[in-house]
N, C-alpha and C positions, 0 to 999 in steps of 0.2 A: 504493500500500500504506499502510495506517495503522500507525504506530508505536505498540506497546503492550507491556506486560510479556510477553504471550503470543506476540507476533510479533517480538520483538526479535532473535533469532537469524536467522530468515528475512529480516528486514529487513537485517540487517548482511551476510548472505551475498549478498543482491541487489545491494547497492551496494559490496561489496568489489572493489577494483581494485588489486591488487598483482601486477604481471607476474612478480616474482621469487618469488612464493609457490609452493612445490612440494608442500606437504602440508597436511593438516588442522591439524597441530601448529602451523604458522606462522600460520594463521588464529586459532587459539585464543590464541596468544602475543599477537597484536595485540588481541584482545578483552580480554585481561588488563589492558591499559593503563587501561581504565576503572576497574578495581579499584585499580590503583596511584594514579591520580588521586584517587580517593575517600579512600584512606589519607593521601596528601599534604595534602588539604583538611582532613581531620579532624585531622591533626597540627597544622596551622595554627590550627584553631579551639580545640584543647585547649592548646597550648603557645605559640602565637604565632610559631613557627618556619615561614617560608615559604621553600621551595626553588623559587623562581620559575623559574630556568632549567631545572631538571628538569621542572617542570610545562609549561612552554613547549614543550620537546622532545617530551614525550608527546602534547600537543595537536596539534602539527605533524604527527607521525607518523599520528595518527588521521585528520586531514584529508587527508593524502596517500593514505591507504588507502580512506576512505569518502567523500571528496569533501565537498560542502557539507551532505550528509546527517549528517555527524558532529555538526553542531551540535545538531540535534534529539536524537540519541542521547546526547550529553553532558549536555544539560540534563535528559533523562529519568533517566539513571543518577546524576546528581549533584544531585538535586532539592533536597536540604537545603543545597546550597552554591551556589546561583545567584548570590548577591551576590559571591562570591569568584571564580566561574568567569567571570562576564560581562566583567570588565576584561581577562582573558587573551584572550578571544575577539575583543574590540575591538582590543586591541593588535595581533593578528595579522590584523585586518581581515576576519574571517569572520563577524561579527555580522550576523544577518538581522533584518528588521523584526519577525518573530515566530518562535517555535518552537512546534511541535505534537507532541504525544504523549499517549497514553492519553485520546484523545477530548477533549482540551482545547488551546486555543491561547492562548499567553501572549505579549503584546506585549512587545518588548524595552524600551520606554519604561517598563513597569511593573516591571521587575526592577532593584532598587536596586544600587549598587556599593559594595563595601567600600572606604572611603577610604584605608585603610592599603595595601591591595593596589594601588589606583590610584597612590598616591605611589611605591611601590617600582617599579612597571612604568614609570612616567615616566622614572625614572633610567636605565633600560636603553637 
């Protein structure tokens, strides 16, 4: 299945693996984590305030729910924040050689990393 804006929900449902999920509301709650991350990254871009542990927690939960497919989903939903997102994915050892969404493939080596975020994550 190709990940795109039109197929995002179907893609998410296909790869969703949460044995404790008993309702549609819990699935939707996990999907909201993409929005939470977007807000946290935008706050960092606007104010310089980085809540690195909260970001790590959200990313870990997404990878627990969606497996390795979460990487493509994250890079698609956080397209403006690739340089901030990449260090977190590398820190958790989930970075792939490339990410694919919306009929494009981006090599991980082509995504720059925010040096401030890298420095903060090295101290954890």
